[in-house]
Short mmCIF file of the C-alpha atoms (twelve columns), coordinates in Angstrom:
data_MODEL
# 
_entry.id   MODEL 
# 
loop_
_atom_site.group_PDB 
_atom_site.id 
_atom_site.type_symbol 
_atom_site.label_atom_id 
_atom_site.label_alt_id 
_atom_site.label_comp_id 
_atom_site.label_asym_id 
_atom_site.label_seq_id 
_atom_site.Cartn_x 
_atom_site.Cartn_y 
_atom_site.Cartn_z 
_atom_site.pdbx_PDB_model_num 
ATOM 1   C CA . MET A 1   92.023  99.455  87.594  1 
ATOM 2   C CA . LEU A 2   92.843  96.961  90.371  1 
ATOM 3   C CA . GLY A 3   91.334  93.953  88.605  1 
ATOM 4   C CA . ALA A 4   88.298  92.310  87.030  1 
ATOM 5   C CA . GLU A 5   86.238  89.358  88.226  1 
ATOM 6   C CA . GLN A 6   83.217  87.352  87.097  1 
ATOM 7   C CA . LEU A 7   80.205  86.452  89.213  1 
ATOM 8   C CA . VAL A 8   80.415  82.993  90.774  1 
ATOM 9   C CA . GLY A 9   77.839  80.686  89.237  1 
ATOM 10  C CA . ARG A 10  79.075  77.238  90.216  1 
ATOM 11  C CA . GLY A 11  81.438  75.436  92.536  1 
ATOM 12  C CA . VAL A 12  81.701  75.527  96.327  1 
ATOM 13  C CA . ALA A 13  84.730  77.724  97.022  1 
ATOM 14  C CA . TYR A 14  82.735  80.978  96.976  1 
ATOM 15  C CA . THR A 15  79.132  82.057  97.460  1 
ATOM 16  C CA . HIS A 16  77.158  82.025  94.218  1 
ATOM 17  C CA . GLY A 17  76.249  85.474  92.956  1 
ATOM 18  C CA . THR A 18  79.404  87.088  94.345  1 
ATOM 19  C CA . ALA A 19  82.625  88.227  92.710  1 
ATOM 20  C CA . ASN A 20  85.861  87.803  94.649  1 
ATOM 21  C CA . LEU A 21  89.052  89.819  94.265  1 
ATOM 22  C CA . LYS A 22  91.833  89.525  96.842  1 
ATOM 23  C CA . LEU A 23  93.673  92.783  97.586  1 
ATOM 24  C CA . TYR A 24  96.507  93.598  99.959  1 
ATOM 25  C CA . LEU A 25  96.260  97.244  100.982 1 
ATOM 26  C CA . GLY A 26  98.573  99.220  103.252 1 
ATOM 27  C CA . PRO A 27  97.575  100.798 106.560 1 
ATOM 28  C CA . GLY A 28  95.079  103.659 106.382 1 
ATOM 29  C CA . GLY A 29  91.772  104.336 104.709 1 
ATOM 30  C CA . HIS A 30  90.950  103.194 101.202 1 
ATOM 31  C CA . VAL A 31  87.911  103.835 99.034  1 
ATOM 32  C CA . ILE A 32  87.244  101.166 96.409  1 
ATOM 33  C CA . THR A 33  84.757  101.645 93.577  1 
ATOM 34  C CA . ALA A 34  83.217  98.569  91.959  1 
ATOM 35  C CA . VAL A 35  81.414  98.630  88.614  1 
ATOM 36  C CA . TYR A 36  78.971  95.856  87.743  1 
ATOM 37  C CA . GLY A 37  78.201  95.374  84.070  1 
ATOM 38  C CA . GLY A 38  76.387  92.084  84.105  1 
ATOM 39  C CA . THR A 39  73.099  93.061  82.433  1 
ATOM 40  C CA . SER A 40  72.202  94.392  79.012  1 
ATOM 41  C CA . SER A 41  70.031  97.130  80.530  1 
ATOM 42  C CA . GLY A 42  73.046  99.084  81.719  1 
ATOM 43  C CA . THR A 43  75.566  99.167  84.517  1 
ATOM 44  C CA . SER A 44  75.231  99.937  88.153  1 
ATOM 45  C CA . GLN A 45  77.979  101.442 90.238  1 
ATOM 46  C CA . PHE A 46  78.544  101.619 93.956  1 
ATOM 47  C CA . SER A 47  81.311  102.610 96.350  1 
ATOM 48  C CA . SER A 48  82.403  101.042 99.586  1 
ATOM 49  C CA . SER A 49  85.056  101.915 102.135 1 
ATOM 50  C CA . ALA A 50  86.729  98.543  101.829 1 
ATOM 51  C CA . SER A 51  84.124  97.019  104.131 1 
ATOM 52  C CA . ALA A 52  85.845  93.647  104.250 1 
ATOM 53  C CA . ALA A 53  89.105  95.248  105.322 1 
ATOM 54  C CA . ALA A 54  87.240  97.204  107.989 1 
ATOM 55  C CA . THR A 55  86.404  94.000  109.844 1 
ATOM 56  C CA . GLN A 56  89.436  91.834  109.094 1 
ATOM 57  C CA . LEU A 57  92.951  91.866  110.469 1 
ATOM 58  C CA . GLN A 58  95.540  93.504  108.239 1 
ATOM 59  C CA . THR A 59  99.304  93.083  108.510 1 
ATOM 60  C CA . PHE A 60  102.264 95.446  108.244 1 
ATOM 61  C CA . GLY A 61  105.990 95.513  108.848 1 
ATOM 62  C CA . THR A 62  109.259 94.013  107.677 1 
ATOM 63  C CA . GLY A 63  108.970 90.767  109.644 1 
ATOM 64  C CA . THR A 64  106.834 87.758  108.745 1 
ATOM 65  C CA . VAL A 65  103.279 88.398  109.926 1 
ATOM 66  C CA . THR A 66  100.730 85.642  109.360 1 
ATOM 67  C CA . ILE A 67  96.994  85.870  109.989 1 
ATOM 68  C CA . THR A 68  96.102  82.557  111.645 1 
ATOM 69  C CA . GLY A 69  92.416  83.201  112.310 1 
ATOM 70  C CA . ALA A 70  89.726  85.850  112.381 1 
ATOM 71  C CA . ASP A 71  91.238  87.330  115.541 1 
ATOM 72  C CA . SER A 72  94.740  85.882  115.740 1 
ATOM 73  C CA . ALA A 73  98.171  86.250  114.160 1 
ATOM 74  C CA . THR A 74  101.817 85.289  114.518 1 
ATOM 75  C CA . ILE A 75  104.741 87.678  114.112 1 
ATOM 76  C CA . PHE A 76  108.285 86.503  113.456 1 
ATOM 77  C CA . ASN A 77  111.026 89.121  113.534 1 
ATOM 78  C CA . ALA A 78  114.685 88.721  112.800 1 
ATOM 79  C CA . THR A 79  117.141 91.324  114.095 1 
ATOM 80  C CA . GLY A 80  116.110 94.812  112.995 1 
ATOM 81  C CA . GLN A 81  112.631 93.764  111.875 1 
ATOM 82  C CA . TYR A 82  109.164 94.661  113.134 1 
ATOM 83  C CA . GLY A 83  105.641 93.545  112.396 1 
ATOM 84  C CA . GLY A 84  102.083 93.903  113.549 1 
ATOM 85  C CA . VAL A 85  98.380  93.866  112.830 1 
ATOM 86  C CA . PHE A 86  95.532  96.361  112.722 1 
ATOM 87  C CA . ILE A 87  91.906  96.595  111.680 1 
ATOM 88  C CA . ASN A 88  91.176  99.267  109.096 1 
ATOM 89  C CA . SER A 89  88.263  100.717 111.051 1 
ATOM 90  C CA . ARG A 90  87.730  104.107 112.622 1 
ATOM 91  C CA . SER A 91  84.669  103.132 114.639 1 
ATOM 92  C CA . GLN A 92  86.491  104.144 117.835 1 
ATOM 93  C CA . SER A 93  87.836  107.450 116.494 1 
ATOM 94  C CA . GLY A 94  87.118  110.439 118.693 1 
ATOM 95  C CA . LYS A 95  85.817  108.381 121.612 1 
ATOM 96  C CA . ALA A 96  86.685  109.282 125.185 1 
ATOM 97  C CA . LEU A 97  89.321  107.059 126.762 1 
ATOM 98  C CA . SER A 98  86.744  105.714 129.202 1 
ATOM 99  C CA . ALA A 99  84.745  104.318 126.265 1 
ATOM 100 C CA . ILE A 100 87.636  102.372 124.739 1 
ATOM 101 C CA . SER A 101 87.887  98.591  125.101 1 
ATOM 102 C CA . PHE A 102 90.796  96.847  123.350 1 
ATOM 103 C CA . SER A 103 92.419  93.527  124.216 1 
ATOM 104 C CA . PHE A 104 94.573  90.638  123.003 1 
ATOM 105 C CA . VAL A 105 96.065  87.475  124.477 1 
ATOM 106 C CA . SER A 106 99.807  86.869  124.102 1 
ATOM 107 C CA . THR A 107 101.015 83.251  124.011 1 
ATOM 108 C CA . GLY A 108 104.367 83.615  122.261 1 
ATOM 109 C CA . ASP A 109 107.631 85.379  123.032 1 
ATOM 110 C CA . VAL A 110 107.758 88.506  125.158 1 
ATOM 111 C CA . THR A 111 110.709 90.862  124.703 1 
ATOM 112 C CA . GLY A 112 110.880 94.314  126.265 1 
ATOM 113 C CA . GLY A 113 107.713 96.117  125.216 1 
ATOM 114 C CA . ALA A 114 106.763 93.577  122.557 1 
ATOM 115 C CA . PRO A 115 104.091 92.712  121.721 1 
ATOM 116 C CA . ARG A 116 102.083 95.781  122.669 1 
ATOM 117 C CA . PHE A 117 99.147  97.982  121.846 1 
ATOM 118 C CA . SER A 118 99.952  101.352 120.287 1 
ATOM 119 C CA . ILE A 119 96.886  103.548 120.670 1 
ATOM 120 C CA . PRO A 120 96.833  107.053 119.083 1 
ATOM 121 C CA . ILE A 121 95.748  109.773 121.501 1 
ATOM 122 C CA . ASP A 122 94.384  113.275 120.853 1 
ATOM 123 C CA . THR A 123 95.079  115.573 123.810 1 
ATOM 124 C CA . ASP A 124 94.144  118.979 122.407 1 
ATOM 125 C CA . GLY A 125 90.846  118.390 120.618 1 
ATOM 126 C CA . ILE A 126 92.260  119.219 117.200 1 
ATOM 127 C CA . GLY A 127 90.823  116.706 114.752 1 
ATOM 128 C CA . SER A 128 92.982  114.511 112.520 1 
ATOM 129 C CA . THR A 129 96.058  114.918 114.716 1 
ATOM 130 C CA . ASP A 130 97.635  112.667 117.284 1 
ATOM 131 C CA . ASN A 131 99.716  113.848 120.215 1 
ATOM 132 C CA . GLY A 132 101.415 110.563 120.931 1 
ATOM 133 C CA . TYR A 133 100.657 106.888 121.410 1 
ATOM 134 C CA . ALA A 134 99.599  105.107 124.584 1 
ATOM 135 C CA . PHE A 135 101.383 101.782 125.058 1 
ATOM 136 C CA . LEU A 136 100.171 98.642  126.846 1 
ATOM 137 C CA . ASP A 137 102.413 95.579  126.766 1 
ATOM 138 C CA . VAL A 138 102.547 92.092  128.255 1 
ATOM 139 C CA . LEU A 139 105.289 92.738  130.803 1 
ATOM 140 C CA . GLY A 140 103.545 95.942  131.818 1 
ATOM 141 C CA . CYS A 141 100.544 93.807  132.770 1 
ATOM 142 C CA . GLY A 142 102.735 91.810  135.134 1 
ATOM 143 C CA . TYR A 143 103.164 88.518  133.312 1 
ATOM 144 C CA . THR A 144 104.830 86.820  130.358 1 
ATOM 145 C CA . THR A 145 101.706 85.106  128.976 1 
ATOM 146 C CA . GLY A 146 98.218  86.496  129.255 1 
ATOM 147 C CA . THR A 147 95.731  89.205  128.360 1 
ATOM 148 C CA . VAL A 148 96.679  92.768  127.539 1 
ATOM 149 C CA . SER A 149 93.574  94.907  127.895 1 
ATOM 150 C CA . THR A 150 92.361  98.426  128.492 1 
ATOM 151 C CA . THR A 151 89.920  96.913  130.985 1 
ATOM 152 C CA . SER A 152 92.561  95.114  133.078 1 
ATOM 153 C CA . SER A 153 93.363  96.785  136.381 1 
ATOM 154 C CA . ASN A 154 96.923  95.403  136.323 1 
ATOM 155 C CA . CYS A 155 97.916  96.592  132.817 1 
ATOM 156 C CA . HIS A 156 100.065 99.701  133.076 1 
ATOM 157 C CA . VAL A 157 99.790  102.417 130.429 1 
ATOM 158 C CA . ASN A 158 102.714 104.512 129.238 1 
ATOM 159 C CA . PHE A 159 101.906 107.764 127.467 1 
ATOM 160 C CA . ASN A 160 104.486 110.434 126.653 1 
ATOM 161 C CA . SER A 161 106.914 108.795 129.122 1 
ATOM 162 C CA . VAL A 162 104.394 108.944 131.987 1 
ATOM 163 C CA . ASP A 163 103.354 105.645 133.575 1 
ATOM 164 C CA . TYR A 164 99.744  105.098 134.677 1 
ATOM 165 C CA . THR A 165 98.607  102.205 136.866 1 
ATOM 166 C CA . ASN A 166 95.968  101.140 134.326 1 
ATOM 167 C CA . TRP A 167 93.734  102.461 131.559 1 
ATOM 168 C CA . ASP A 168 90.969  103.543 133.955 1 
ATOM 169 C CA . THR A 169 93.460  105.725 135.823 1 
ATOM 170 C CA . PHE A 170 94.786  107.132 132.558 1 
ATOM 171 C CA . ALA A 171 91.221  107.999 131.492 1 
ATOM 172 C CA . ALA A 172 90.217  109.463 134.857 1 
ATOM 173 C CA . LEU A 173 93.252  111.748 135.023 1 
ATOM 174 C CA . ASN A 174 92.780  112.890 131.416 1 
ATOM 175 C CA . PRO A 175 88.994  113.205 130.863 1 
ATOM 176 C CA . THR A 176 89.370  115.400 127.751 1 
ATOM 177 C CA . TYR A 177 91.687  112.996 125.921 1 
ATOM 178 C CA . ARG A 178 90.240  111.066 122.982 1 
ATOM 179 C CA . LEU A 179 91.249  108.311 120.620 1 
ATOM 180 C CA . ALA A 180 92.791  110.433 117.857 1 
ATOM 181 C CA . PRO A 181 90.274  110.916 115.016 1 
ATOM 182 C CA . GLY A 182 91.468  109.455 111.713 1 
ATOM 183 C CA . PHE A 183 94.199  107.333 113.292 1 
ATOM 184 C CA . ILE A 184 94.213  103.573 113.759 1 
ATOM 185 C CA . PRO A 185 95.360  101.645 116.861 1 
ATOM 186 C CA . PHE A 186 97.513  98.599  116.233 1 
ATOM 187 C CA . ILE A 187 99.452  95.737  117.817 1 
ATOM 188 C CA . ILE A 188 103.187 95.692  117.142 1 
ATOM 189 C CA . ALA A 189 106.280 93.664  117.987 1 
ATOM 190 C CA . ASP A 190 109.547 95.416  117.176 1 
ATOM 191 C CA . GLU A 191 112.121 93.134  118.789 1 
ATOM 192 C CA . PRO A 192 113.521 89.838  117.452 1 
ATOM 193 C CA . GLY A 193 111.318 86.903  118.392 1 
ATOM 194 C CA . SER A 194 108.379 84.683  117.580 1 
ATOM 195 C CA . TYR A 195 105.158 86.246  118.821 1 
ATOM 196 C CA . ALA A 196 101.588 84.966  118.926 1 
ATOM 197 C CA . VAL A 197 98.611  87.262  119.547 1 
ATOM 198 C CA . ASN A 198 95.130  85.805  119.886 1 
ATOM 199 C CA . SER A 199 91.574  86.886  120.778 1 
ATOM 200 C CA . ILE A 200 92.362  90.299  119.309 1 
ATOM 201 C CA . ASP A 201 89.693  92.935  119.941 1 
ATOM 202 C CA . LEU A 202 90.402  96.216  118.128 1 
ATOM 203 C CA . ARG A 203 86.785  97.072  117.342 1 
# 
């Protein structure tokens, strides 16, 4: 059992009639079952796929990653550390590359390929496998501060050591490629530095 909570009946910190339990789950899918036993007539049980986590930024890594807003985070890495964020949602899984729209704004440090998108790609149509990650980073978009986006014509894409002018070109040259089903795209910084990513769109 992960924990037990009581329904909120007073105060202003939480919505009345709700129960609140804070969990920190690792990357990947999680199924949480909640049991409500608040009436004498019996209990009711329901399952959810961690719906809150499916819409909120989650952190990972060995560096210090701090969620600073609904769509923003900072990443601080010392030497040898890495960190990043993701949204535990598979709403984009299996979609054609031309249907994908991800973006973030970088306002902190830029070092090599950090920070960057790492987007899992399926090239052979075999479900639940990925054949590599497509990378989009700040320097690859031609600047040190600005928007990294799959819709930007100036953001280069690197996939399996091949460079593409932008995401549209990558999609046009590979019409059968898909976002790998069951895998989650993420933003990562894996060089020392203090990074800030804002206006994150991973949905």
